[in-house]
C-alpha positions in Angstrom: 91.0 78.4 61.9 94.2 77.5 61.9 95.8 81.0 61.2 93.2 82.2 64.0 94.5 80.0 66.4 98.4 81.1 65.1 97.5 84.7 65.6 96.2 83.9 69.0 99.4 81.9 70.0 101.6 85.3 68.8 99.3 87.3 70.8 99.4 85.4 73.9 103.2 85.1 73.9 103.6 88.6 73.4 101.8 89.6 76.1 103.5 87.2 78.4 106.9 88.2 77.4 105.7 91.8 77.9 104.4 90.7 81.4 107.8 88.8 82.2 110.0 92.1 81.1 107.9 94.4 83.8 107.9 92.1 86.4 110.7 92.6 89.3 112.5 89.7 90.2 111.2 87.8 92.8 113.9 87.7 95.3 113.3 91.7 95.3 109.7 91.3 97.0 111.0 89.0 99.6 111.4 89.7 103.2 114.6 88.8 105.0 114.1 87.0 108.5 117.6 87.0 110.8 116.8 84.9 114.2 119.5 85.3 116.8 119.8 83.1 119.9 120.4 84.8 123.1 121.2 83.5 126.7 119.2 86.2 128.3 121.1 88.0 131.3 124.1 85.5 130.8 125.5 87.8 128.3 127.0 90.0 131.1 128.9 86.9 132.6 129.9 85.1 128.8 132.8 86.7 127.3 132.1 84.7 124.4 128.8 85.7 123.8 128.4 89.3 125.4 126.1 92.1 124.5 128.7 93.7 122.7 128.2 90.6 120.4 124.7 91.4 120.2 125.4 94.9 119.3 127.7 94.0 116.6 125.2 91.6 114.8 122.6 94.4 115.0 125.0 97.1 113.9 126.0 94.6 111.0 122.7 93.6 109.8 120.8 97.1 110.3 117.6 95.7 110.8 114.4 97.7 110.1 112.7 95.9 113.0 113.6 93.7 115.7 111.7 92.1 118.5 112.7 90.6 122.2 111.2 87.9 124.0 111.1 89.4 128.1 111.3 86.9 130.8 110.5 88.0 134.2 112.3 86.4 136.8 110.8 86.0 140.4 
């Protein structure tokens, strides 16, 4: 009985080690999200945070996807 338990423990630990070696690191599967605060139309009048700054952020991080919030003014 003890021998059977030892064999099972050895088998389970070997299987666990094989799965651990074949699994990607968890950080490789995570999605990164970058949130950039904007001041909407005021970028045209603000030299410290202009539209050029937003373009620089987008070219630096080169996102695969980005979303915009549209605000309609009446």
